[in-house]
mmCIF file of the N, C-alpha and C atoms, coordinates in Angstrom:
data_MODEL
# 
_entry.id   MODEL 
# 
loop_
_atom_site.group_PDB 
_atom_site.id 
_atom_site.type_symbol 
_atom_site.label_atom_id 
_atom_site.label_alt_id 
_atom_site.label_comp_id 
_atom_site.label_asym_id 
_atom_site.label_entity_id 
_atom_site.label_seq_id 
_atom_site.pdbx_PDB_ins_code 
_atom_site.Cartn_x 
_atom_site.Cartn_y 
_atom_site.Cartn_z 
_atom_site.occupancy 
_atom_site.B_iso_or_equiv 
_atom_site.pdbx_formal_charge 
_atom_site.auth_seq_id 
_atom_site.auth_comp_id 
_atom_site.auth_asym_id 
_atom_site.auth_atom_id 
_atom_site.pdbx_PDB_model_num 
ATOM 1   N N  . MET A 1 1  ? 290.751 46.327 230.764 1.00 0.00 ? 1  MET A N  1 
ATOM 2   C CA . MET A 1 1  ? 291.267 46.357 229.276 1.00 0.00 ? 1  MET A CA 1 
ATOM 3   C C  . MET A 1 1  ? 290.698 47.110 228.425 1.00 0.00 ? 1  MET A C  1 
ATOM 4   N N  . LYS A 1 2  ? 289.019 47.130 228.751 1.00 0.00 ? 2  LYS A N  1 
ATOM 5   C CA . LYS A 1 2  ? 288.206 47.984 227.767 1.00 0.00 ? 2  LYS A CA 1 
ATOM 6   C C  . LYS A 1 2  ? 288.443 49.464 228.237 1.00 0.00 ? 2  LYS A C  1 
ATOM 7   N N  . LEU A 1 3  ? 288.735 49.812 229.688 1.00 0.00 ? 3  LEU A N  1 
ATOM 8   C CA . LEU A 1 3  ? 289.182 51.096 230.055 1.00 0.00 ? 3  LEU A CA 1 
ATOM 9   C C  . LEU A 1 3  ? 290.664 51.755 229.208 1.00 0.00 ? 3  LEU A C  1 
ATOM 10  N N  . LEU A 1 4  ? 291.164 50.825 229.189 1.00 0.00 ? 4  LEU A N  1 
ATOM 11  C CA . LEU A 1 4  ? 292.423 51.065 228.435 1.00 0.00 ? 4  LEU A CA 1 
ATOM 12  C C  . LEU A 1 4  ? 292.296 51.443 226.808 1.00 0.00 ? 4  LEU A C  1 
ATOM 13  N N  . ARG A 1 5  ? 291.551 50.713 226.070 1.00 0.00 ? 5  ARG A N  1 
ATOM 14  C CA . ARG A 1 5  ? 291.004 50.937 224.881 1.00 0.00 ? 5  ARG A CA 1 
ATOM 15  C C  . ARG A 1 5  ? 290.407 52.352 224.700 1.00 0.00 ? 5  ARG A C  1 
ATOM 16  N N  . ILE A 1 6  ? 289.510 52.575 225.610 1.00 0.00 ? 6  ILE A N  1 
ATOM 17  C CA . ILE A 1 6  ? 288.710 53.854 225.793 1.00 0.00 ? 6  ILE A CA 1 
ATOM 18  C C  . ILE A 1 6  ? 289.883 54.926 225.962 1.00 0.00 ? 6  ILE A C  1 
ATOM 19  N N  . PHE A 1 7  ? 290.637 54.844 227.037 1.00 0.00 ? 7  PHE A N  1 
ATOM 20  C CA . PHE A 1 7  ? 291.769 55.644 227.018 1.00 0.00 ? 7  PHE A CA 1 
ATOM 21  C C  . PHE A 1 7  ? 292.557 56.181 225.878 1.00 0.00 ? 7  PHE A C  1 
ATOM 22  N N  . ALA A 1 8  ? 292.928 55.105 225.208 1.00 0.00 ? 8  ALA A N  1 
ATOM 23  C CA . ALA A 1 8  ? 293.818 55.232 223.929 1.00 0.00 ? 8  ALA A CA 1 
ATOM 24  C C  . ALA A 1 8  ? 293.090 55.775 222.847 1.00 0.00 ? 8  ALA A C  1 
ATOM 25  N N  . ALA A 1 9  ? 291.875 55.505 222.930 1.00 0.00 ? 9  ALA A N  1 
ATOM 26  C CA . ALA A 1 9  ? 290.820 56.400 221.780 1.00 0.00 ? 9  ALA A CA 1 
ATOM 27  C C  . ALA A 1 9  ? 290.765 57.692 221.993 1.00 0.00 ? 9  ALA A C  1 
ATOM 28  N N  . VAL A 1 10 ? 290.502 58.101 223.214 1.00 0.00 ? 10 VAL A N  1 
ATOM 29  C CA . VAL A 1 10 ? 290.684 59.590 223.572 1.00 0.00 ? 10 VAL A CA 1 
ATOM 30  C C  . VAL A 1 10 ? 291.776 60.177 223.273 1.00 0.00 ? 10 VAL A C  1 
ATOM 31  N N  . PHE A 1 11 ? 292.993 59.487 223.484 1.00 0.00 ? 11 PHE A N  1 
ATOM 32  C CA . PHE A 1 11 ? 294.369 60.151 223.105 1.00 0.00 ? 11 PHE A CA 1 
ATOM 33  C C  . PHE A 1 11 ? 294.489 60.247 221.678 1.00 0.00 ? 11 PHE A C  1 
ATOM 34  N N  . MET A 1 12 ? 294.061 59.360 220.799 1.00 0.00 ? 12 MET A N  1 
ATOM 35  C CA . MET A 1 12 ? 294.187 59.283 219.428 1.00 0.00 ? 12 MET A CA 1 
ATOM 36  C C  . MET A 1 12 ? 293.017 60.482 218.915 1.00 0.00 ? 12 MET A C  1 
ATOM 37  N N  . PHE A 1 13 ? 292.227 60.779 219.617 1.00 0.00 ? 13 PHE A N  1 
ATOM 38  C CA . PHE A 1 13 ? 291.089 61.559 219.048 1.00 0.00 ? 13 PHE A CA 1 
ATOM 39  C C  . PHE A 1 13 ? 291.619 62.921 219.160 1.00 0.00 ? 13 PHE A C  1 
ATOM 40  N N  . ALA A 1 14 ? 292.196 63.124 220.509 1.00 0.00 ? 14 ALA A N  1 
ATOM 41  C CA . ALA A 1 14 ? 292.693 64.538 220.978 1.00 0.00 ? 14 ALA A CA 1 
ATOM 42  C C  . ALA A 1 14 ? 293.876 64.657 219.944 1.00 0.00 ? 14 ALA A C  1 
ATOM 43  N N  . GLY A 1 15 ? 294.801 63.831 219.636 1.00 0.00 ? 15 GLY A N  1 
ATOM 44  C CA . GLY A 1 15 ? 295.984 64.034 218.753 1.00 0.00 ? 15 GLY A CA 1 
ATOM 45  C C  . GLY A 1 15 ? 295.435 64.439 217.363 1.00 0.00 ? 15 GLY A C  1 
ATOM 46  N N  . ILE A 1 16 ? 294.623 63.878 216.710 1.00 0.00 ? 16 ILE A N  1 
ATOM 47  C CA . ILE A 1 16 ? 294.182 64.053 215.298 1.00 0.00 ? 16 ILE A CA 1 
ATOM 48  C C  . ILE A 1 16 ? 293.540 65.367 215.316 1.00 0.00 ? 16 ILE A C  1 
ATOM 49  N N  . LEU A 1 17 ? 292.741 65.697 216.443 1.00 0.00 ? 17 LEU A N  1 
ATOM 50  C CA . LEU A 1 17 ? 291.986 66.954 216.454 1.00 0.00 ? 17 LEU A CA 1 
ATOM 51  C C  . LEU A 1 17 ? 293.016 68.182 216.706 1.00 0.00 ? 17 LEU A C  1 
ATOM 52  N N  . ALA A 1 18 ? 294.018 67.677 217.202 1.00 0.00 ? 18 ALA A N  1 
ATOM 53  C CA . ALA A 1 18 ? 295.096 68.867 217.467 1.00 0.00 ? 18 ALA A CA 1 
ATOM 54  C C  . ALA A 1 18 ? 296.004 69.284 216.137 1.00 0.00 ? 18 ALA A C  1 
ATOM 55  N N  . GLY A 1 19 ? 296.165 68.032 215.430 1.00 0.00 ? 19 GLY A N  1 
ATOM 56  C CA . GLY A 1 19 ? 296.869 68.211 214.095 1.00 0.00 ? 19 GLY A CA 1 
ATOM 57  C C  . GLY A 1 19 ? 295.907 68.763 213.247 1.00 0.00 ? 19 GLY A C  1 
ATOM 58  N N  . CYS A 1 20 ? 294.767 68.593 213.121 1.00 0.00 ? 20 CYS A N  1 
ATOM 59  C CA . CYS A 1 20 ? 293.704 69.255 212.080 1.00 0.00 ? 20 CYS A CA 1 
ATOM 60  C C  . CYS A 1 20 ? 293.623 70.695 212.570 1.00 0.00 ? 20 CYS A C  1 
ATOM 61  N N  . LEU A 1 21 ? 293.719 71.028 213.753 1.00 0.00 ? 21 LEU A N  1 
ATOM 62  C CA . LEU A 1 21 ? 293.800 72.457 214.097 1.00 0.00 ? 21 LEU A CA 1 
ATOM 63  C C  . LEU A 1 21 ? 295.019 73.098 213.791 1.00 0.00 ? 21 LEU A C  1 
ATOM 64  N N  . THR A 1 22 ? 296.129 72.741 214.167 1.00 0.00 ? 22 THR A N  1 
ATOM 65  C CA . THR A 1 22 ? 297.328 73.063 213.515 1.00 0.00 ? 22 THR A CA 1 
ATOM 66  C C  . THR A 1 22 ? 297.413 73.454 212.091 1.00 0.00 ? 22 THR A C  1 
ATOM 67  N N  . LEU A 1 23 ? 297.069 72.376 211.312 1.00 0.00 ? 23 LEU A N  1 
ATOM 68  C CA . LEU A 1 23 ? 297.031 72.395 209.900 1.00 0.00 ? 23 LEU A CA 1 
ATOM 69  C C  . LEU A 1 23 ? 296.078 73.636 209.576 1.00 0.00 ? 23 LEU A C  1 
ATOM 70  N N  . LEU A 1 24 ? 294.942 73.720 210.030 1.00 0.00 ? 24 LEU A N  1 
ATOM 71  C CA . LEU A 1 24 ? 294.120 74.904 209.953 1.00 0.00 ? 24 LEU A CA 1 
ATOM 72  C C  . LEU A 1 24 ? 294.669 76.321 210.212 1.00 0.00 ? 24 LEU A C  1 
ATOM 73  N N  . LEU A 1 25 ? 295.233 76.277 211.347 1.00 0.00 ? 25 LEU A N  1 
ATOM 74  C CA . LEU A 1 25 ? 296.009 77.575 211.597 1.00 0.00 ? 25 LEU A CA 1 
ATOM 75  C C  . LEU A 1 25 ? 297.109 77.945 210.790 1.00 0.00 ? 25 LEU A C  1 
ATOM 76  N N  . LEU A 1 26 ? 297.800 76.737 210.193 1.00 0.00 ? 26 LEU A N  1 
ATOM 77  C CA . LEU A 1 26 ? 298.869 77.026 209.549 1.00 0.00 ? 26 LEU A CA 1 
ATOM 78  C C  . LEU A 1 26 ? 298.345 77.787 208.038 1.00 0.00 ? 26 LEU A C  1 
ATOM 79  N N  . VAL A 1 27 ? 297.369 77.123 207.404 1.00 0.00 ? 27 VAL A N  1 
ATOM 80  C CA . VAL A 1 27 ? 296.608 77.508 206.315 1.00 0.00 ? 27 VAL A CA 1 
ATOM 81  C C  . VAL A 1 27 ? 296.213 79.089 206.459 1.00 0.00 ? 27 VAL A C  1 
ATOM 82  N N  . MET A 1 28 ? 295.696 79.349 207.574 1.00 0.00 ? 28 MET A N  1 
ATOM 83  C CA . MET A 1 28 ? 295.014 80.602 207.795 1.00 0.00 ? 28 MET A CA 1 
ATOM 84  C C  . MET A 1 28 ? 296.220 81.600 207.946 1.00 0.00 ? 28 MET A C  1 
ATOM 85  N N  . LEU A 1 29 ? 297.284 81.243 208.428 1.00 0.00 ? 29 LEU A N  1 
ATOM 86  C CA . LEU A 1 29 ? 298.259 82.212 208.478 1.00 0.00 ? 29 LEU A CA 1 
ATOM 87  C C  . LEU A 1 29 ? 299.032 82.456 207.237 1.00 0.00 ? 29 LEU A C  1 
ATOM 88  N N  . MET A 1 30 ? 299.146 81.178 206.287 1.00 0.00 ? 30 MET A N  1 
ATOM 89  C CA . MET A 1 30 ? 299.503 81.527 204.961 1.00 0.00 ? 30 MET A CA 1 
ATOM 90  C C  . MET A 1 30 ? 298.813 82.126 204.116 1.00 0.00 ? 30 MET A C  1 
ATOM 91  N N  . VAL A 1 31 ? 297.367 82.307 204.373 1.00 0.00 ? 31 VAL A N  1 
ATOM 92  C CA . VAL A 1 31 ? 296.469 83.330 203.473 1.00 0.00 ? 31 VAL A CA 1 
ATOM 93  C C  . VAL A 1 31 ? 296.571 84.635 204.041 1.00 0.00 ? 31 VAL A C  1 
ATOM 94  N N  . ARG A 1 32 ? 296.904 84.642 205.382 1.00 0.00 ? 32 ARG A N  1 
ATOM 95  C CA . ARG A 1 32 ? 296.981 86.186 205.635 1.00 0.00 ? 32 ARG A CA 1 
ATOM 96  C C  . ARG A 1 32 ? 298.326 86.815 205.526 1.00 0.00 ? 32 ARG A C  1 
ATOM 97  N N  . PHE A 1 33 ? 299.486 86.038 205.328 1.00 0.00 ? 33 PHE A N  1 
ATOM 98  C CA . PHE A 1 33 ? 300.715 86.470 205.164 1.00 0.00 ? 33 PHE A CA 1 
ATOM 99  C C  . PHE A 1 33 ? 301.397 85.829 203.772 1.00 0.00 ? 33 PHE A C  1 
ATOM 100 N N  . PRO A 1 34 ? 301.308 86.452 202.593 1.00 0.00 ? 34 PRO A N  1 
ATOM 101 C CA . PRO A 1 34 ? 301.585 85.744 201.374 1.00 0.00 ? 34 PRO A CA 1 
ATOM 102 C C  . PRO A 1 34 ? 303.057 85.346 201.355 1.00 0.00 ? 34 PRO A C  1 
ATOM 103 N N  . PRO A 1 35 ? 303.893 86.193 201.962 1.00 0.00 ? 35 PRO A N  1 
ATOM 104 C CA . PRO A 1 35 ? 305.481 85.686 202.051 1.00 0.00 ? 35 PRO A CA 1 
ATOM 105 C C  . PRO A 1 35 ? 305.617 84.266 202.848 1.00 0.00 ? 35 PRO A C  1 
ATOM 106 N N  . LEU A 1 36 ? 304.798 83.960 203.652 1.00 0.00 ? 36 LEU A N  1 
ATOM 107 C CA . LEU A 1 36 ? 305.073 82.806 204.299 1.00 0.00 ? 36 LEU A CA 1 
ATOM 108 C C  . LEU A 1 36 ? 304.597 81.553 203.440 1.00 0.00 ? 36 LEU A C  1 
ATOM 109 N N  . LEU A 1 37 ? 303.326 81.839 202.498 1.00 0.00 ? 37 LEU A N  1 
ATOM 110 C CA . LEU A 1 37 ? 303.232 80.966 201.523 1.00 0.00 ? 37 LEU A CA 1 
ATOM 111 C C  . LEU A 1 37 ? 304.027 80.516 200.380 1.00 0.00 ? 37 LEU A C  1 
ATOM 112 N N  . ILE A 1 38 ? 304.708 81.758 200.225 1.00 0.00 ? 38 ILE A N  1 
ATOM 113 C CA . ILE A 1 38 ? 305.777 81.618 199.140 1.00 0.00 ? 38 ILE A CA 1 
ATOM 114 C C  . ILE A 1 38 ? 307.123 80.750 199.823 1.00 0.00 ? 38 ILE A C  1 
ATOM 115 N N  . ALA A 1 39 ? 307.352 80.936 201.233 1.00 0.00 ? 39 ALA A N  1 
ATOM 116 C CA . ALA A 1 39 ? 308.412 80.448 201.911 1.00 0.00 ? 39 ALA A CA 1 
ATOM 117 C C  . ALA A 1 39 ? 308.043 78.665 202.121 1.00 0.00 ? 39 ALA A C  1 
ATOM 118 N N  . VAL A 1 40 ? 306.880 78.549 202.247 1.00 0.00 ? 40 VAL A N  1 
ATOM 119 C CA . VAL A 1 40 ? 306.491 77.116 202.397 1.00 0.00 ? 40 VAL A CA 1 
ATOM 120 C C  . VAL A 1 40 ? 306.528 76.442 201.028 1.00 0.00 ? 40 VAL A C  1 
ATOM 121 N N  . LEU A 1 41 ? 305.993 77.000 200.027 1.00 0.00 ? 41 LEU A N  1 
ATOM 122 C CA . LEU A 1 41 ? 305.976 76.609 198.548 1.00 0.00 ? 41 LEU A CA 1 
ATOM 123 C C  . LEU A 1 41 ? 307.459 76.152 198.326 1.00 0.00 ? 41 LEU A C  1 
ATOM 124 N N  . LEU A 1 42 ? 308.442 77.047 198.407 1.00 0.00 ? 42 LEU A N  1 
ATOM 125 C CA . LEU A 1 42 ? 309.751 77.162 198.090 1.00 0.00 ? 42 LEU A CA 1 
ATOM 126 C C  . LEU A 1 42 ? 310.557 75.900 199.075 1.00 0.00 ? 42 LEU A C  1 
ATOM 127 N N  . ALA A 1 43 ? 310.139 75.784 200.180 1.00 0.00 ? 43 ALA A N  1 
ATOM 128 C CA . ALA A 1 43 ? 310.539 74.761 201.150 1.00 0.00 ? 43 ALA A CA 1 
ATOM 129 C C  . ALA A 1 43 ? 310.208 73.321 200.482 1.00 0.00 ? 43 ALA A C  1 
ATOM 130 N N  . CYS A 1 44 ? 308.873 73.226 200.076 1.00 0.00 ? 44 CYS A N  1 
ATOM 131 C CA . CYS A 1 44 ? 308.483 72.094 199.616 1.00 0.00 ? 44 CYS A CA 1 
ATOM 132 C C  . CYS A 1 44 ? 309.051 71.697 198.243 1.00 0.00 ? 44 CYS A C  1 
ATOM 133 N N  . TRP A 1 45 ? 309.238 72.596 197.465 1.00 0.00 ? 45 TRP A N  1 
ATOM 134 C CA . TRP A 1 45 ? 309.919 72.356 196.051 1.00 0.00 ? 45 TRP A CA 1 
ATOM 135 C C  . TRP A 1 45 ? 311.333 71.984 196.488 1.00 0.00 ? 45 TRP A C  1 
ATOM 136 N N  . ILE A 1 46 ? 312.081 72.273 197.186 1.00 0.00 ? 46 ILE A N  1 
ATOM 137 C CA . ILE A 1 46 ? 313.347 72.064 197.534 1.00 0.00 ? 46 ILE A CA 1 
ATOM 138 C C  . ILE A 1 46 ? 313.656 70.762 198.098 1.00 0.00 ? 46 ILE A C  1 
ATOM 139 N N  . PHE A 1 47 ? 312.599 70.449 199.102 1.00 0.00 ? 47 PHE A N  1 
ATOM 140 C CA . PHE A 1 47 ? 312.560 69.165 199.597 1.00 0.00 ? 47 PHE A CA 1 
ATOM 141 C C  . PHE A 1 47 ? 312.332 68.089 198.537 1.00 0.00 ? 47 PHE A C  1 
ATOM 142 N N  . CYS A 1 48 ? 311.403 68.298 197.617 1.00 0.00 ? 48 CYS A N  1 
ATOM 143 C CA . CYS A 1 48 ? 311.158 67.354 196.558 1.00 0.00 ? 48 CYS A CA 1 
ATOM 144 C C  . CYS A 1 48 ? 312.095 67.141 195.615 1.00 0.00 ? 48 CYS A C  1 
ATOM 145 N N  . ARG A 1 49 ? 312.949 68.167 195.374 1.00 0.00 ? 49 ARG A N  1 
ATOM 146 C CA . ARG A 1 49 ? 314.125 68.028 194.553 1.00 0.00 ? 49 ARG A CA 1 
ATOM 147 C C  . ARG A 1 49 ? 315.365 67.279 195.278 1.00 0.00 ? 49 ARG A C  1 
ATOM 148 N N  . LEU A 1 50 ? 315.553 67.496 196.577 1.00 0.00 ? 50 LEU A N  1 
ATOM 149 C CA . LEU A 1 50 ? 316.315 66.709 197.427 1.00 0.00 ? 50 LEU A CA 1 
ATOM 150 C C  . LEU A 1 50 ? 315.953 65.285 197.478 1.00 0.00 ? 50 LEU A C  1 
ATOM 151 N N  . VAL A 1 51 ? 314.960 65.070 197.491 1.00 0.00 ? 51 VAL A N  1 
ATOM 152 C CA . VAL A 1 51 ? 314.253 63.528 197.596 1.00 0.00 ? 51 VAL A CA 1 
ATOM 153 C C  . VAL A 1 51 ? 314.589 62.777 196.407 1.00 0.00 ? 51 VAL A C  1 
ATOM 154 N N  . LYS A 1 52 ? 314.156 63.465 195.281 1.00 0.00 ? 52 LYS A N  1 
ATOM 155 C CA . LYS A 1 52 ? 314.603 62.935 194.123 1.00 0.00 ? 52 LYS A CA 1 
ATOM 156 C C  . LYS A 1 52 ? 316.144 62.540 193.756 1.00 0.00 ? 52 LYS A C  1 
ATOM 157 N N  . ALA A 1 53 ? 317.057 63.719 194.193 1.00 0.00 ? 53 ALA A N  1 
ATOM 158 C CA . ALA A 1 53 ? 318.442 63.549 193.934 1.00 0.00 ? 53 ALA A CA 1 
ATOM 159 C C  . ALA A 1 53 ? 319.073 62.619 194.993 1.00 0.00 ? 53 ALA A C  1 
ATOM 160 N N  . LEU A 1 54 ? 318.597 62.451 196.181 1.00 0.00 ? 54 LEU A N  1 
ATOM 161 C CA . LEU A 1 54 ? 319.172 61.537 197.005 1.00 0.00 ? 54 LEU A CA 1 
ATOM 162 C C  . LEU A 1 54 ? 318.521 60.045 197.067 1.00 0.00 ? 54 LEU A C  1 
ATOM 163 N N  . ALA A 1 55 ? 317.573 60.081 196.425 1.00 0.00 ? 55 ALA A N  1 
ATOM 164 C CA . ALA A 1 55 ? 316.753 58.555 196.434 1.00 0.00 ? 55 ALA A CA 1 
ATOM 165 C C  . ALA A 1 55 ? 317.611 57.644 195.912 1.00 0.00 ? 55 ALA A C  1 
ATOM 166 N N  . PRO A 1 56 ? 317.654 56.230 196.749 1.00 0.00 ? 56 PRO A N  1 
ATOM 167 C CA . PRO A 1 56 ? 318.618 55.203 196.227 1.00 0.00 ? 56 PRO A CA 1 
ATOM 168 C C  . PRO A 1 56 ? 318.275 54.844 194.780 1.00 0.00 ? 56 PRO A C  1 
ATOM 169 N N  . GLY A 1 57 ? 318.961 54.509 193.937 1.00 0.00 ? 57 GLY A N  1 
ATOM 170 C CA . GLY A 1 57 ? 318.743 53.843 192.590 1.00 0.00 ? 57 GLY A CA 1 
ATOM 171 C C  . GLY A 1 57 ? 318.048 54.970 191.538 1.00 0.00 ? 57 GLY A C  1 
ATOM 172 N N  . THR A 1 58 ? 318.197 56.110 191.745 1.00 0.00 ? 58 THR A N  1 
ATOM 173 C CA . THR A 1 58 ? 317.776 56.861 190.740 1.00 0.00 ? 58 THR A CA 1 
ATOM 174 C C  . THR A 1 58 ? 318.947 58.005 190.281 1.00 0.00 ? 58 THR A C  1 
ATOM 175 N N  . ALA A 1 59 ? 320.073 57.954 191.161 1.00 0.00 ? 59 ALA A N  1 
ATOM 176 C CA . ALA A 1 59 ? 320.837 59.036 190.819 1.00 0.00 ? 59 ALA A CA 1 
ATOM 177 C C  . ALA A 1 59 ? 322.216 58.345 190.072 1.00 0.00 ? 59 ALA A C  1 
ATOM 178 N N  . MET A 1 60 ? 322.061 58.527 188.883 1.00 0.00 ? 60 MET A N  1 
ATOM 179 C CA . MET A 1 60 ? 323.406 57.961 187.834 1.00 0.00 ? 60 MET A CA 1 
ATOM 180 C C  . MET A 1 60 ? 323.415 56.266 187.966 1.00 0.00 ? 60 MET A C  1 
ATOM 181 N N  . ALA A 1 61 ? 322.413 55.550 188.447 1.00 0.00 ? 61 ALA A N  1 
ATOM 182 C CA . ALA A 1 61 ? 322.457 54.252 188.672 1.00 0.00 ? 61 ALA A CA 1 
ATOM 183 C C  . ALA A 1 61 ? 322.674 53.492 187.243 1.00 0.00 ? 61 ALA A C  1 
ATOM 184 N N  . GLU A 1 62 ? 323.523 52.470 187.040 1.00 0.00 ? 62 GLU A N  1 
ATOM 185 C CA . GLU A 1 62 ? 323.763 51.710 185.926 1.00 0.00 ? 62 GLU A CA 1 
ATOM 186 C C  . GLU A 1 62 ? 322.819 50.497 186.039 1.00 0.00 ? 62 GLU A C  1 
ATOM 187 N N  . PRO A 1 63 ? 322.120 50.154 184.745 1.00 0.00 ? 63 PRO A N  1 
ATOM 188 C CA . PRO A 1 63 ? 320.925 49.340 184.676 1.00 0.00 ? 63 PRO A CA 1 
ATOM 189 C C  . PRO A 1 63 ? 321.573 48.061 185.274 1.00 0.00 ? 63 PRO A C  1 
ATOM 190 N N  . THR A 1 64 ? 320.870 46.916 185.880 1.00 0.00 ? 64 THR A N  1 
ATOM 191 C CA . THR A 1 64 ? 321.444 45.835 186.467 1.00 0.00 ? 64 THR A CA 1 
ATOM 192 C C  . THR A 1 64 ? 320.945 44.757 185.363 1.00 0.00 ? 64 THR A C  1 
ATOM 193 N N  . THR A 1 65 ? 320.020 45.123 184.538 1.00 0.00 ? 65 THR A N  1 
ATOM 194 C CA . THR A 1 65 ? 319.645 43.762 183.690 1.00 0.00 ? 65 THR A CA 1 
ATOM 195 C C  . THR A 1 65 ? 320.011 44.383 182.161 1.00 0.00 ? 65 THR A C  1 
ATOM 196 N N  . THR A 1 66 ? 320.047 43.457 181.206 1.00 0.00 ? 66 THR A N  1 
ATOM 197 C CA . THR A 1 66 ? 320.446 43.993 180.013 1.00 0.00 ? 66 THR A CA 1 
ATOM 198 C C  . THR A 1 66 ? 319.201 43.913 179.126 1.00 0.00 ? 66 THR A C  1 
ATOM 199 N N  . SER A 1 67 ? 318.900 44.541 178.268 1.00 0.00 ? 67 SER A N  1 
ATOM 200 C CA . SER A 1 67 ? 317.739 44.447 177.288 1.00 0.00 ? 67 SER A CA 1 
ATOM 201 C C  . SER A 1 67 ? 317.786 43.575 176.425 1.00 0.00 ? 67 SER A C  1 
ATOM 202 N N  . PRO A 1 68 ? 316.808 42.546 176.144 1.00 0.00 ? 68 PRO A N  1 
ATOM 203 C CA . PRO A 1 68 ? 316.751 41.746 174.912 1.00 0.00 ? 68 PRO A CA 1 
ATOM 204 C C  . PRO A 1 68 ? 317.173 42.197 173.696 1.00 0.00 ? 68 PRO A C  1 
ATOM 205 N N  . LYS A 1 69 ? 317.803 41.379 172.792 1.00 0.00 ? 69 LYS A N  1 
ATOM 206 C CA . LYS A 1 69 ? 318.333 41.685 171.583 1.00 0.00 ? 69 LYS A CA 1 
ATOM 207 C C  . LYS A 1 69 ? 317.583 41.087 170.536 1.00 0.00 ? 69 LYS A C  1 
# 
């Protein structure tokens, strides 16, 4: 059981390390090629607008409670 925990911890460490390395390389590419930075920022902006537009309960929802008078 202890060997399985060590094995899982090594895989988690390798996954986190690979993710950080990928993020670092992406940032280096965006600094080297400014059009890539513009494309990533534009994609994030479009994604945020889509999430806000498609979120349940925010698009033209009628209030379910009445305000006190």
